[in-house]
VEXBA-803982 format. One record per residue: residue in one letter; x, y, z of N, C-alpha, C in turn. Coordinates in steps of 0.001 Angstrom, whole numbers, plus 500000, padded with zeros to 6 digits. Each point is the difference from the previous one (the first is absolute). Example, Ala and Ser with C-alpha at 12.3 -4.5 7.8 and 13.67 -1.06 7.14 Angstrom:
A513190494310507800499110501190500000500900501200500000S499650501050499280500820501190500060499230501090500730
END
This chain:
X499257813770097390499754500992501048501409501034499984X499940501290500539500984500496500155500778499670501288X501219499866500407500602499578500869500334501265501277X498955499687501083500202500704501195500766499414501046X500464498742500051500731499480500782500993500503500577X500853500760499336501302500700500199499920500807501640X499079500697499394499687501145500952499362499952500820X499312498936499817498623499610501350500975499460501143X501060499116499350500853499017500993501290500803500764X500177501058499491500616501122500492499415500705500989X498790500236499669499334500730500871499695499497501330X499704498664499641499177499400500934501010499743500914X501413499694499671501143499445501098500025501338500597X500706500587499535500022501776501129499047499978501049X498613499664499319499131500042500691499957499273501575X500197499218499512500213498680500779501168500161500920X501066499907499539501238501054500860499787501009500784X499175500781500113500061501368500958499285499186500923X498464499314499491498950499404500797500516498901501512X501077499270499305500711499405500723501075500591500926X500705500807499471500424501176500831499482500114501310X499070501198499471498584500242501004499663499335501207X499693498861499611499219498771500834501198499629500585X501092499890499980501064499666500812499949501143500680X500747500807499871500127501086500787498846500631500853X498798499914499683499496500478501054499643498940500747X500253498448500228499859499422500866501185499753501185X501128500401499114501258499591500911500258501455500929X499492501732499359500381501265500053498748500605499971X498893499731500269498501501107499573500508501246500615X500468500137500980500027501688500103501144500636498885X501011499273500188500921500823499008499441500024498285X499199498438500417499192500241498119498873500806500180X499490500663500426498721500764500637500919500854499602X500656500998500616500936501197499886500626500435498552X499838499106499569501055499352498659498867500781498679X499500499302500556498894500770498693499456501029499930X499942500592501500499076501318500075501037500788499960X501426499735499686501198500918500083499385501627499376X500121500857500570499709501349499364501264500297499259X499417500627498826501160501022498947499599500878500004X499084500616500185499861501577499821498711500449500693X500167501181500693498627500287501145500021501361499169X498716499782499334499728501454499190498610500613500239X499688500832498967498196500247500044499628499258498064X500643499658499627499410499754498839499637498350499396X501286499384500201499358498429499539500222498821501583X499152499238499843500176499015501117498953499810500733X499758498942501075499125499726500843500215500916501059X498261501012500490500136500633501043500697499567500585X500382500994501439500770499992500544499775498601501482X498641500795500517499344499283500856500105498367499732X499453499807498366499966498292499614501644499682500061X500712500563499828501220499571499838500504499756501895X500140500931500391499962499856501250499473498694501052X498667500081499736499379498675500184500772498454499482X500143500040498565500524498767499473501202499597500947X501379501529499668501099499758500461499986499384501553X499336500506500701499352499713501738501287500514500839X500247499569500818500960500375501025501256500815499120X499972501352500656501700500557499968499542500975498447X498729499756499095500362500696499078499853501958500252X499707500533501088499387501099500277501728500242500280X500813499408500752501575500194500130500909499929498783X499541499533498823500647499983498564499629501135499090X498372500377500360499580500760498953498837500748501331X500579501499500239499195500845500849498739500345499063X498908499748500757498396500260499401500389501675499581X499443499860498700500074501888499166499494499584498670X501015499362499444499930499140498450498486499755499812X499459500257499018498776499514499233499902498343499700X501202500004499380499929498509499875501287499662500170X500568498214499679500825499589499601500215499186499426X500960500021499059500616499026498704500947499146500743X498980498752500034500925498707500778500480498944498953X500490499155500401500535498774499071498838499524499605X499354499299501123498837499810499737498837500361498467X499737501406500429499385500850499430500684499934498439X501425500119499868500772500389498638499537498584498923X499847498454500842500168499225499380498280499715499714X499311500508500642498268499226499851499426501065499470X500042501142500132499157501159499630501110500602498648X501247500479499750500283500400499391500598499130498615X501172498876500358500733499065499181498912499182499415X498930499479500644499199498995499731499030500653498955X499617500984499860499513500500498601500566499864498855X501046499555499578500683499724498788499552498237499970X499765499179501004499333499363499835498230499832499768X499525500643500165498636500138499823500231500689498730X500872501083499261499760500359499110500315498711498747X500757499495500366500219498514498970498678499369500213X499426499973500791498993498762500231498704500887499429X499748501311499789498866500971499514500304500071498281X502016499932499812500036499878498534498995498754499184X500487499253500595499289498186499710498564500330499714X499277500533501373498422499774499604499625501148499239X500680500832499897499584501284498935500296499321498822X500942499243499328500246499494498590499048498697500120X499606499341500585499091498797500378498625501020499384X499543501034500554498810500474499697500026501038498796X500570500286500056500275501642499091500129499617498572X500995499400500138500616499506498408498984498744499184X499903500234498542499692499352499245500113498840500556X501270499142499508500510498848500501499805499464501348X499547500845500628500003499905501856499446498707500429X500215499104500534499591498648500665498983500421500925X499309501174500450498582500058500330499178500464499479X500042500025498730498962500619498893499623498917499304X498398500730499911499176498432499352499688498739501008X499218498878498919499461499681500603501199498743500405X501360500007499634500882498828501054500442500265501120X499331501530500653500590500012500938499042499927501070X498424499742499635498949500206500792499897498941500624X500577498518500062499919499052500698501184500357501517X501108500136499503501243500316501172499362501109501053X499227500740499208499465501588500784499454499527500629X498387498834499737499209499637501037500577499362500809X500849499210499560500823498931501279500839500932501130X500358500795499442500842501254500748499118500626501283X498734500288499467498850500178501559500045499523500370X499858498406500107499742499004500471501330499550501361X501042500600499290501295499950500692500371500986500848X498793501387499985500113500802500552498763499935501490X498826499670499215499043499921500948499871498739500933X500494498710499703500321499395500643500772499324501323X501221500982499892500883500410501157499477500854500853X498951500833499427499373501305500904499560499634500868X498732498853499478499020499102500579500373498991501029X500858499631499744500832498931500970500784500901501238X500603500520499718500762500826500965499201500670501082X498488501056499322499632500640500739499125498801500800X499111499003499118498977498832500561501084499749501491X501056499350499940500832499532501071499949500800500783X500595501410499856500267500687501100498582500133500538X498907500465499754498456500254500510499795498595500989X500413499003499466499945498293500984500839500490501239X501035500512499799500727499829501041499669501280501117X499345500928499743499271500645501336500455501737499547X499001500474500238499604501721499694501722501109500740X500761499045500594500826500897500665501340499524498413X499839498806500029501268499265498627499416501269499035X498850499466499502499571500702498499500460501394500283X499594501176500581500244501220500376501474500004500341X501143499148499337501488500276500832500349499554498693X499394499420499021500377499316498681499376500377498997X498763500914500112499188499722498960500917501351498724X500554500567500366500979501117498944500987499078499044X500030498640500668501110499643499107499081499153498545X498930500280499804499489498945498994500420499960499023X500760501237499125500364499539499174501748499552499461X500063499578501050501414498862500201500644499073499189X498805499177500200499959498674499456498898499979498333X499803501237499840499675500173498302501354500109499164X501231500168500518500968500250499001500699498732499421X500222499967498694500876498963499831501603500301499474X501086499589500655501073499804499304500325499793498373X500244501228499404500131499341498537501237499404499807X500881500204500594501567499388500084499742498743500023X500250499851501179499285498708500617499023498935499546X499140500369499766498825499375499501500576499382498559X500288501368499113500427499388498528501202499073500276X500721499750500433501096499258500343499628498488500260X499101499889501285499534498858500295498923499631498617X498964500213499903499140499718498645500789499675498909X501025500733500029501081499100498630500563498820500121X500266500063501530500685498681500308499065499162500200X498386499914500222499465499162499704499196499505498902X499562500745499080499591500272498792501392499947498962X500664500725500454500920499708498525499864501444499025X500840500690499430499912500958499322499100500354499084X499779498662499166498909500143498806498902499786500443X499657499521501168498255499973500599499408501245499560X498438499802499850498981501257499883499989500320501461X499848499425501335499915500160500786501183501224500421X501087499801500047500975501166500172499839501644499223X499325499779498658499833501077499761498580500747500419X499170498865500585499152500615500499499795500869501792X501260498961500483500236500673501058500587501064500148X501172500688499319499671500916499354499794501088499678X498908499898499480498756501129500050499015499934500971X499904498976501241499208499740501300501158501117500475X501436499557500355500408501129500940500129501306499449X500067500307498682500010501495499551498538500676500530X498878499572499753498878500116500479499890500361501431X500589499196500456500384499887501565500773501280500311X500907500049499783501164501174500081498549501536499759X499523500314499019499330500755499586498902500504501156X499378498631500280498887500276501106500805500280501401X501187499704500311501027500119501295499885501502499856X500659500443498884500203501779500137499190500962500450X498523499155499144498792500903500437499566499900501249X500455498573500651499406499958501262500987500948501269X501100499704499614500994501055500502499861501514500504X499363500396498456500343501256499720498034500734500514X499162498729500567498573500640500232500034499701501859X500726498967500040499457499339501360501188500275501205X500901500302499439501410500062500370500830501468500574X498971501047500090501130501493499878500869500139500769X501113500694499858500922500042501240500078500664500700X498715501274500039500006500757500426498492500610500040X499597501410500635498848500341499595499947500867498689X498944499665499832499498500031498224500110501364499380X500611500609498824500492501398499757499848500024498712X498843499808499379499761499199498355500111501536499275X500561501113500454500544500766498965501598500024499804X500424499207500861501132499832499562500711499201498703X498725499172499662499960499144499126499770501011498773X499482500956499701500343501068499380501133499948499684X500728499932500504502081500885499955499856498488499329X500004498458500259500744498996499612499341500311498348X498619499873500328499527500012498143500495500906499192X500180500940500757500461501260499393501343499826499462X500711499281500636501401500028499676499938498973498592X499266498640500204499792499145498825499627500639498927X498640500743499751499662500399498660500958501146499542X500891500866500832500904500892499954501012499166498979X500898499279500355500869498730499741499914499508498152X498379499466500284499700499127499111499657501336498445X499369500963500607499951501273499078501130500407499133X501242500527500972501109500172499465501035499456499362X500388498670501080500663499059499245499956498662499271X498339500188500116499662499060498706499385499969498893X498540501236500397499469499909499019500060500945499009X500309501266501042500711501675498808501126499296499415X500998499258499746500909499434499392499422499505498868X499495498989500219499211499132498850498974500655498995X499566501229500445499116500747499802500494500843498803X501074500514500647501069500864499140501007499255498737X500153498656500162500506498841499463499454499723498497X498229500501499823498710499516498965500936500015498888X500023499315499499500579500072497884501662500537500147X500499499614501124501330499981499744500737498544500689X500517499515498844500887498438500355501264499666500579X500288500977500560501285499944500587499241500616501807X499180500248500376499392499911501437500772501353500570X500509500331499802501330500941500402499527500666501271X498788500062500631499436500725501469500329498370500620X499171499342499672499791498743500519501439499435500149X500643499664499513501379499634499868500874500816501268X499745501618499926500654500595500813499672499740501367X498541499685500524499392499733501111500690498926500736X500219498966498712500551498274500397501503500125500244X500797500481498961501269500129500246500487501170500936X499910501139500103500593500772500812499028500494501419X498891499538500343499183499966501241500125498497500639X499112499205499123500056498581500191499088499980501203X500063499768501415499100499579500736500016501101501131X500588501305499634500012501064501086498982500784500183X499096500253499031498871500532500426499335498880500501X499410498761499580499502499196501355500051500211501138X501528499636500209500632499720501252499431501378500780X500274501189499480499731501574500745498052499865500381X499226499905499383498712499715499773499710498746501196X500671498590499443499931499495501208500817500301501752X500281500844499790500453500313501459498162501292500676X500107500394498769498837501019500532498926499107500353X499919499148499131498407499046500170499934498944501237X501859499465499938499765499694501675499859500812501131X500355500684500190499891501631500864498455499909500169X498933500237498618499099500119500801499270499191500372X500444498508499499499313498808500582500195500190501536X500899500158500255500999499884501805498767501227500533X499876501219499618498852501024500779498676499879499686X499767499055498732498589499710500415499340499328500502X501140498750500511499280499009501087499648498674499348X500729499884498726499902498560499192501490499455499956X499821498735500348501373499712500242501157500037498667X501340501257500663500656500011499078500857499374499162X499866498381500523500686499000499090499123499915498829X498787500383499645499054499946498863500400501869499291X501425500403500418499688501289499573500611500201498361X500249498840499757500638499971498610499036499854498701X499110499199500455498802499413498917499690500905499124X499496501648500418499516500892498771500955499915499187X501284499426500007500966501110499010500277498879499081X499832498422500152500185499001499310499131500598498785X498772500148500272499645499989498145500384501403499320X500717500512500524500618501241499371500994500131499105X500643498471500426501126499738499204499660499774498562X501364500040499194499686499790498282499884498335500514X499402499159499022499722498375500245499950499623498361X500635498731499926499397499033499049498514499904499775X499881499396498777498627499845499972499673498527500527X500912499127500140500021498640500515500741499855500749X499341498998501047500617499321501164499753498976500137X501299498971500538500489498878500212499874499720501518X500085500343501026499588499454501133501306500916500817X499857499639501532500982500429500505501799499121500255X500823501536499121500992500096500342500441498196498587X499014500347499180500099499046498863501922500003499349X500205499014499841501125500489498858500121500926498722X498832499469499205499564500547498940499755501633500418X500123500485501170499543501250500345501252500677499837X500929499191500085501290500833500007500316500781498452X499536499194498987500685500703499102498653501394499735X499378500086500410498929501065499473500818501329500798X499759501282499155500497501026500498499326501144500425X498656499569500478498713501063500378501268500717501482X499860501201500555500106500234500964499580499180501688X498792499576499391498952499292501371501047498831500390X499720499314498942501362498562499959501398500210500775X500175500985498981502101500448500675499596500589501425X499627500357500546499403500675501485500093498234500690X498909499532499216499842498324501257501072499560499827X500837500082499178500979498870500133500928500698500754X500335501486499560501084500360501025499785499764501533X498864500209500165499578499632501494500159498746500414X500084498968499002500075498398500609500979499943501334X501368500456499809500844499229500877499319501280501379X500099500928500031499627500929501033498750499484500883X499479499393499481498182499770500309500317498821500920X501173498782499419500325499113500855500560500342500798X500746501172500417500823500218500901498658500330501414X499327500614499041498765500679501345499477498793500429X499870499398499256498870498768500713500819499215500797X501326499787500006500608499654500576500002500683501836X500526501253499949499366500661501266498747500185499931X498995499824499350498403499614500504499706498580500786X500871499347499530499759498618500729501000500207501317X501263500770500279500508500263501036499585501067500963X498680500901499277499461500875500852498666499319501206X499437498982498701498527499814500559499985498556500493X501156499107499485499526498523500590500178499703501408X501041501250500565500831499621501385498670499529501270X499624498780499900498795499940500833500317498793501006X500294499949501606500082499358500663498509498991499899X500864498430500507498955498932499887498634499891500703X500471500607501058499239499902500911499005501214500001X500149500660499000498663500775499318499028499586499740X499851498806499371498981499554499594498515500247500762X499282499645499609498450500434500349499111500008499358X498514500147500253498728500217499284500240500316498286X500431501153499821500562500215498623500988499521499337X500682499022500742500517499655498962499555498734499263X499008499152500866498984498889499529499162500183499333X499691501383500170498623500760499057500577500249498654X501351500510500038500596500715498598499884498600499256X501175498857501052500068498792499150498970499237499316X498487500047500845498956499404499697499396500548499014X500243501679499739499776500605499109500131499405498641X501570500003499922500667500124499176499826498111499032X500171499225501032499656498558499707499024499079499936X499109500552500760498678499507499445499465500737499202X499463501543500219499372500955499202500402500043498489X501490499863499975500074500018498551500118499296499174X499982498637500551499949498877498863498241499531499208X499257500716501464498756499338499441499603501435499040X500382500909500873498881501378499338500771499691498497X501168499897500093500507500255498216499281498971498844X499636498626500874499734498802499452498422499936500000X499521500916501188498225500303499708499716500825498853X500687501306499994499520500864499113500820499639498273X500706499074500071500750499659498916499062499251499478X499536498853500541498691499105499579499167500982499283X499610500847501076498637500483499114500228500779499191X501584500625499677499992500691498665500029498921499022X500655498952500066500343499084498827498962499727499633X499050499561500937498652498850499749499038500647499626X499078500715501230498788500431499706499911501362499301X500997500665500472500333501549499047500496499868498262X500826498432499735500179499451499509501425501004498749X500731500265501024501205500854499369500727498899499623X500154498669500676501013499085499662501070500404500672X500692499094499900501452499822500233501271499702499334X501704500634499699500474499563499176499995498782499611X500249499496498621500168498559499558501202499279500988X499601498820500138501010499696500815499908500190501608X499236500321500177499906500335501891498511499721500041X499782498743501490498950499842500157499681500487501663X498935500165500488499036500796500709501119499809501374X500358498404500033500302499893501287501819500520499959X500449500406498628501472500898500457499409501311500972X498772500542499686499861501273500796500390499827501592X499566498885500550500175499995501506501329499806500496X500900499278498622501462499766500083500374501742500177X499636500805498749500383501594499684499937500434501359X498672499692500627499531501086501246501286499900501275X500367498351499883501109499710501111501188500555500022X500614500437498741500894500250499513499859501794500412X498776500880499691499632500949499760499894500397501940X499873499095500495500289500319501677501084500173500413X501453499941499379500947500953500117499981501352500320X499438500667500703499971501265500537501258500954500166X500950499752500927501340500587500338499790501148499783X500857500600498767500505501200499743498694501323500526X498906499846499153498706500654500169499504500085501269X500081498569500559499249499537501288500162501408500721X502295499466500320500422500575500845499844501456500121X499784500901498727499860501231499765498670500301500504X498575499135499416499238500766500869499700500260501622X500575498461500380500254499925501477500397501085500812X501208500243498926500883501460500717499116501087500435X498576500173499094499543501360499502498764499675501296X499200498526499579498831500039500952500021500117501219X501410499710500676500137500401501502501306500347500356X499503500681501197501483500870500638500968499228500727X500999500177499975500929498985500081500062499461501700X499273498611499740500335499499501471499422498680499678X499663499400501005499492498329499912498990499882499265X498898500712499761498961499387498760500681500263498520X500967500870499884500546500202498680501210498651500095X500798499978500878501042498898499603499087498653500104X499140499584500559499297499040499513499256499539499296X499745501211498930499418500094498574501412499500499127X501217500868500212500675499979499352500351498498500197X500174499268500798500342498697500108498872499136498750X499374500098500484498611499523499026500691499869498655X500200501587499383500743499885498992500985499542499431X501069499830500664501286499216499784499450498240499922X499505499590500956498938498218500099499497499945498516X499629501054499580499349499934498674500923499263498751X501438499623500472500708499181499552499364498580499669X499376499708500830499509498473500310499117500025499227X499185500804499100499588499701498863500777499743499023X500785499704499355501439499447499065499559498617500225X500102499005501789499942498993499988498690499675499697X498986500614500643498494499500499979499530499906497762X501205500758499589499271499763498346501003499031499538X501197499774500277500659498725499103498952498635500822X499637500373501243499475498441500405498671499845499326X499002501343499880498906499466499401500446499986498354X500872500166499483500091499736498673500480498712499639X500713499358501096500524498792499968498544499697500147X499219499881501216498772499057499913499055500017499048X499602501509499070499125500121498864500764499484498822X501428499966499864500242499567498896500209500858499051X501284500490499499500290501383498786501287499510499590X499378500334498536501544499518498993500387501093499309X501171500266500691501196501072499622499789500587498624X500016501034499293500295500143498807500713500897499959X501416499968499596501295500725500085500031501393498264X499631499125499336499471500711498809499054500393499129
END
């Protein structure tokens, strides 16, 4: 297995530091923290949250800081969650696209079927537990929290990988299985965000602008140079595009694509996804930030590794912007998110993984047991990053959102549960 440990450790560390600072700050000075998060950077008519939404989120004193008039306000929170997190989702999208589209992709062919079926259990299990328990709590609770059904479907790929590797060892087939499951979970999460959590009134005509930009940059910066280079060993046009223009055409197209997503009502953090597939790419994938990819010369891998450190910084600020929840805010949504993750994930993955490996005769990787699926389900119950993100778009700022975020933060308990379950069941670590 190619090493991804270094990046994931750095990414996890910065994210955790940001989240811990936010938790302390929000509980020591909630007023100051909240106003810091919603700090207005630019009142304008182009980019940012709608003025009324920002004023409501900021609370008292908003209209004294920025008088009504501008259509939008670019706040610090919007800059991180809606603009800069687009680079994080672009990297996730790159890994999903590689896994699905390339001949060597990990989610192609029969080898991916069992993880894919298990992933469906890791999605539907948490939804069933979350909505089922919400219904038992009564109609008023159900109505208040129902829109958060997708929060416990998320798996934090970095933290789950780290925990899975500590439990099974780097060489165990369950670790590879977990990565496939997490990638498929990311793909499903991106689809859920796009379809079920629009950022405003839908204006699908703006998607024509986004996809038009993607098609244009693909034709002009990728397909046409290669077409003109047919029969030329020195590939002058492709070399010129790579060496002289580099990522700039894709950055311009990405900005147009992102703006189209913002105006269309689809969450703009997904706005770079159409551009990912247009960038020249090697015909082999090694996995997220794999060491081997550093030696590839294709533009997509070059851009991904160029974004490595900026995205780590973005994730620090994402933790700082979103994890600041007062402990007193715990409520029904907290326990529903936790139940969905800690109960729904393990049993959903175990059930559907068993169905795929047994009755469907798809099998498991050699050296992996059915019971390992339950341990992987416990590991995959660490929702954190993506769960926090979904909570921030599923509910408006307020007590229910804060309670749901607390559930996402407390999902770290799944790591301890995973170690305990592995101890009871018995796991033989394989380091190579």
